[in-house]
DSSP file (Angstrom, degrees, kcal/mol; ACC not computed):
  #  RESIDUE AA STRUCTURE BP1 BP2  ACC     N-H-->O    O-->H-N    N-H-->O    O-->H-N    TCO  KAPPA ALPHA  PHI   PSI    X-CA   Y-CA   Z-CA
    1    1 A M              0   0    0      0, 0.0     2,-0.5     0, 0.0     5,-0.2   0.000 360.0 360.0 360.0 129.6  -35.5   -7.1  -18.2
    2    2 A I  B >   -A    5   0A   0      3,-2.7     3,-1.9     1,-0.1     0, 0.0  -0.980 360.0 -19.6-124.6 119.3  -34.4   -9.9  -15.9
    3    3 A N  T 3  S-     0   0    0     -2,-0.5    -1,-0.1     1,-0.3     3,-0.1   0.873 128.9 -50.9  51.6  41.6  -37.1  -11.9  -14.0
    4    4 A G  T 3  S+     0   0    0      1,-0.2     2,-0.5    -3,-0.0    -1,-0.3   0.503 114.8 116.9  78.6   4.0  -39.6   -9.1  -14.6
    5    5 A V  B <   -A    2   0A   0     -3,-1.9    -3,-2.7    61,-0.0     2,-0.4  -0.912  59.9-137.1-107.9 130.2  -37.3   -6.4  -13.3
    6    6 A V        -     0   0    0     -2,-0.5    61,-2.2    -5,-0.2     2,-0.4  -0.721  21.2-167.2 -86.9 131.2  -36.2   -3.6  -15.6
    7    7 A F  E     -B   66   0B   0     -2,-0.4     2,-0.5    59,-0.2    59,-0.2  -0.922   9.8-149.7-117.9 144.4  -32.5   -2.6  -15.4
    8    8 A M  E     -B   65   0B   0     57,-2.3    57,-2.0    -2,-0.4     2,-0.3  -0.959  20.4-125.6-113.3 129.4  -30.8    0.4  -16.8
    9    9 A L  E     +B   64   0B   0     -2,-0.5     2,-0.3    55,-0.2    55,-0.2  -0.567  41.5 165.2 -73.3 130.5  -27.1    0.2  -17.9
   10   10 A K  E     -B   63   0B   0     53,-3.0    53,-2.5    -2,-0.3     2,-0.3  -0.895  25.8-143.5-138.9 167.8  -25.1    3.0  -16.2
   11   11 A V  E     -B   62   0B   0     -2,-0.3     2,-0.4    51,-0.2    51,-0.2  -0.967   4.5-161.0-132.1 152.0  -21.5    3.9  -15.5
   12   12 A K  E     -B   61   0B   0     49,-2.0    49,-2.8    -2,-0.3     2,-0.4  -0.996  10.0-155.7-133.8 127.9  -19.7    5.6  -12.6
   13   13 A L  E     -B   60   0B   0     -2,-0.4     2,-0.4    47,-0.2    47,-0.2  -0.874   7.4-169.7-108.1 134.0  -16.3    7.2  -12.9
   14   14 A F  E     +B   59   0B   0     45,-2.8    45,-1.8    -2,-0.4     2,-0.3  -0.958   6.4 177.5-121.5 141.9  -13.9    7.7  -10.0
   15   15 A D  E     +B   58   0B   0     -2,-0.4     2,-0.3    43,-0.2    43,-0.2  -0.909  11.4 161.2-148.0 114.1  -10.7    9.8  -10.0
   16   16 A E  E     -B   57   0B   0     41,-3.0    41,-3.1    -2,-0.3     3,-0.0  -0.921  41.7-136.3-134.5 158.0   -8.6   10.3   -6.9
   17   17 A E  S    S+     0   0    0     -2,-0.3     2,-0.4    39,-0.2    38,-0.2   0.650  93.5  47.5 -85.5 -17.6   -5.0   11.3   -6.2
   18   18 A H  S  > S-     0   0    0     39,-0.1     4,-1.8     1,-0.1     3,-0.3  -0.976  76.9-133.9-129.2 140.5   -4.5    8.5   -3.6
   19   19 A E  H  > S+     0   0    0     -2,-0.4     4,-2.3     1,-0.2     5,-0.1   0.842 107.1  53.6 -62.6 -34.9   -5.3    4.8   -3.9
   20   20 A L  H  > S+     0   0    0      2,-0.2     4,-2.4     1,-0.2    -1,-0.2   0.853 106.1  53.1 -69.8 -32.9   -6.9    4.7   -0.4
   21   21 A D  H  > S+     0   0    0     -3,-0.3     4,-2.4     2,-0.2    -1,-0.2   0.894 109.4  49.7 -65.1 -39.4   -9.2    7.6   -1.4
   22   22 A L  H  X S+     0   0    0     -4,-1.8     4,-2.5     2,-0.2     5,-0.2   0.925 110.1  50.4 -63.3 -44.5  -10.3    5.7   -4.5
   23   23 A E  H  X S+     0   0    0     -4,-2.3     4,-2.6     1,-0.2    -2,-0.2   0.922 111.8  47.5 -59.9 -45.5  -10.9    2.6   -2.4
   24   24 A D  H  X S+     0   0    0     -4,-2.4     4,-2.4     2,-0.2    -1,-0.2   0.915 111.5  50.4 -63.3 -43.2  -13.1    4.6    0.0
   25   25 A A  H  X S+     0   0    0     -4,-2.4     4,-1.9     2,-0.2    -2,-0.2   0.910 113.1  45.6 -62.9 -42.7  -15.1    6.2   -2.8
   26   26 A I  H  X S+     0   0    0     -4,-2.5     4,-2.7     2,-0.2    -2,-0.2   0.928 112.2  50.9 -67.3 -44.3  -15.8    2.9   -4.5
   27   27 A N  H  X S+     0   0    0     -4,-2.6     4,-1.9    -5,-0.2    -2,-0.2   0.891 109.6  50.7 -61.6 -39.6  -16.8    1.2   -1.3
   28   28 A D  H  X S+     0   0    0     -4,-2.4     4,-1.0     2,-0.2    -1,-0.2   0.913 111.9  48.1 -62.1 -42.4  -19.2    4.1   -0.4
   29   29 A F  H >X S+     0   0    0     -4,-1.9     4,-1.0     1,-0.2     3,-0.6   0.921 110.5  50.8 -63.1 -44.6  -20.7    3.7   -3.9
   30   30 A L  H 3< S+     0   0    0     -4,-2.7    -1,-0.2     1,-0.2     3,-0.2   0.829 102.9  59.9 -65.8 -33.0  -21.1   -0.1   -3.6
   31   31 A E  H 3< S+     0   0    0     -4,-1.9    -1,-0.2     1,-0.2    -2,-0.2   0.840 113.4  37.7 -62.1 -32.6  -22.8    0.2   -0.2
   32   32 A E  H << S+     0   0    0     -4,-1.0    -1,-0.2    -3,-0.6    -2,-0.2   0.574  89.6 117.4 -94.5 -12.5  -25.6    2.3   -1.8
   33   33 A L     <  -     0   0    0     -4,-1.0     2,-0.6    -3,-0.2     4,-0.1  -0.375  41.2-171.6 -66.7 127.3  -25.8    0.4   -5.1
   34   34 A E        +     0   0    0     -2,-0.2    32,-1.9    32,-0.1     2,-0.3  -0.776  63.1  43.6-114.2  83.2  -29.1   -1.3   -5.8
   35   35 A G  E    S-C   65   0B   0     -2,-0.6     2,-0.4    30,-0.2    30,-0.2  -0.931  91.1 -64.2 174.5-154.9  -28.2   -3.3   -8.9
   36   36 A E  E     -C   64   0B   0     28,-1.5    28,-2.9    -2,-0.3     2,-0.4  -0.987  34.0-128.7-131.8 133.0  -25.5   -5.5  -10.3
   37   37 A I  E     +C   63   0B   0     -2,-0.4    26,-0.3    26,-0.2     3,-0.1  -0.652  22.4 179.6 -78.3 131.9  -21.9   -4.7  -11.3
   38   38 A L  E     -     0   0B   0     24,-3.1     2,-0.3     1,-0.4    25,-0.2   0.783  63.7 -12.2 -99.0 -37.3  -21.0   -5.8  -14.8
   39   39 A N  E     -C   62   0B   0     23,-1.6    23,-2.9     2,-0.0     2,-0.4  -0.976  49.6-154.0-164.3 147.2  -17.4   -4.7  -15.1
   40   40 A I  E     -C   61   0B   0     -2,-0.3     2,-0.4    21,-0.2    21,-0.2  -0.997  10.8-166.8-129.0 128.4  -14.8   -2.6  -13.3
   41   41 A Q  E     -C   60   0B   0     19,-2.7    19,-2.6    -2,-0.4     2,-0.4  -0.952   8.2-167.2-114.6 135.3  -11.8   -1.0  -15.1
   42   42 A Y  E     +C   59   0B   0     -2,-0.4     2,-0.3    17,-0.2    17,-0.2  -0.926   8.2 174.7-125.8 144.0   -8.9    0.4  -13.1
   43   43 A Q  E     -C   58   0B   0     15,-2.6    15,-2.8    -2,-0.4     2,-0.4  -0.998  17.7-157.7-150.2 145.9   -6.0    2.6  -14.2
   44   44 A V  E     -C   57   0B   0     -2,-0.3     2,-0.4    13,-0.2    13,-0.2  -0.995  14.3-170.7-122.5 130.2   -3.1    4.5  -12.7
   45   45 A A  E     -C   56   0B   0     11,-2.4    11,-2.3    -2,-0.4     2,-0.4  -0.945   3.3-161.2-120.4 143.7   -1.5    7.4  -14.5
   46   46 A L  E     +C   55   0B   0     -2,-0.4     2,-0.3     9,-0.2     9,-0.2  -0.945   9.0 178.5-123.2 143.4    1.7    9.2  -13.6
   47   47 A A  E     -C   54   0B   0      7,-2.0     7,-3.7    -2,-0.4     2,-0.5  -0.996  16.7-151.0-142.1 146.1    3.0   12.6  -14.5
   48   48 A N  E     -C   53   0B   0     -2,-0.3     5,-0.2     5,-0.2    -2,-0.0  -0.968   7.4-174.3-118.9 117.0    6.1   14.5  -13.6
   49   49 A D        -     0   0    0      3,-1.7     4,-0.1    -2,-0.5    -1,-0.1   0.253  59.5 -95.9 -93.3  13.9    5.8   18.3  -13.6
   50   50 A G  S    S+     0   0    0      2,-0.3     3,-0.1     1,-0.1    -2,-0.0   0.133 120.2  52.8  95.3 -19.8    9.6   18.7  -12.9
   51   51 A K  S    S-     0   0    0      1,-0.4     2,-0.3     0, 0.0    -1,-0.1   0.706 116.9  -2.8-113.9 -37.4    9.1   19.1   -9.2
   52   52 A E        -     0   0    0     -5,-0.0    -3,-1.7     2,-0.0     2,-0.4  -0.973  69.7 -98.8-153.6 162.8    7.1   16.1   -8.1
   53   53 A M  E     - C   0  48B   0     -2,-0.3     2,-0.5    -5,-0.2    -5,-0.2  -0.748  33.4-154.3 -85.5 133.2    5.3   12.9   -9.4
   54   54 A V  E     - C   0  47B   0     -7,-3.7    -7,-2.0    -2,-0.4     2,-0.4  -0.951   9.2-160.5-111.7 125.0    1.6   13.3   -9.7
   55   55 A Y  E     - C   0  46B   0     -2,-0.5     2,-0.4   -38,-0.2    -9,-0.2  -0.813   8.5-168.5-106.7 144.4   -0.5   10.2   -9.5
   56   56 A C  E     - C   0  45B   0    -11,-2.3   -11,-2.4    -2,-0.4     2,-0.5  -0.957   2.8-168.9-133.1 114.1   -4.0    9.7  -10.7
   57   57 A Y  E     +BC  16  44B   0    -41,-3.1   -41,-3.0    -2,-0.4     2,-0.3  -0.902  18.4 172.0-102.8 124.1   -5.9    6.6   -9.6
   58   58 A S  E     -BC  15  43B   0    -15,-2.8   -15,-2.6    -2,-0.5     2,-0.3  -0.947  17.1-174.0-136.3 155.8   -9.2    6.0  -11.5
   59   59 A A  E     -BC  14  42B   0    -45,-1.8   -45,-2.8    -2,-0.3     2,-0.5  -0.995  10.5-156.2-145.6 144.9  -11.9    3.4  -11.9
   60   60 A L  E     -BC  13  41B   0    -19,-2.6   -19,-2.7    -2,-0.3     2,-0.5  -0.992  12.9-162.0-123.3 122.7  -14.9    3.0  -14.2
   61   61 A I  E     -BC  12  40B   0    -49,-2.8   -49,-2.0    -2,-0.5     2,-0.5  -0.922   4.0-160.3-109.9 125.3  -17.7    0.8  -13.0
   62   62 A F  E     +BC  11  39B   0    -23,-2.9   -24,-3.1    -2,-0.5   -23,-1.6  -0.890  28.9 158.6 -98.6 130.3  -20.3   -0.5  -15.4
   63   63 A Y  E     -BC  10  37B   0    -53,-2.5   -53,-3.0    -2,-0.5     2,-0.4  -0.981  41.2-121.9-151.1 159.3  -23.5   -1.6  -13.6
   64   64 A H  E     -BC   9  36B   0    -28,-2.9   -28,-1.5    -2,-0.3     2,-0.4  -0.864  27.2-159.5 -98.9 138.4  -27.2   -2.2  -14.0
   65   65 A E  E     -BC   8  35B   0    -57,-2.0   -57,-2.3    -2,-0.4   -30,-0.2  -0.970  21.3-115.2-119.4 136.5  -29.5   -0.2  -11.8
   66   66 A K  E      B    7   0B   0    -32,-1.9   -59,-0.2    -2,-0.4   -32,-0.1  -0.416 360.0 360.0 -65.2 139.8  -33.1   -1.3  -10.9
   67   67 A E              0   0    0    -61,-2.2    -1,-0.1    -2,-0.1   -60,-0.1   0.409 360.0 360.0 -98.9 360.0  -35.7    1.0  -12.2
């Protein structure tokens, strides 16, 4: 509880094939967020299936949400 307001700890996971799609998804989430971001973790993974490179852009957001 902060200043009489109860917050619940939550996480939101994002996973996209293109970095701009990840950016759009996070921005859409942040526009609707009623709370406070605690931490954001970002990662890029690459894989080669023999024909092409496959990219995975991901982010994990830890946040408090007002109850």
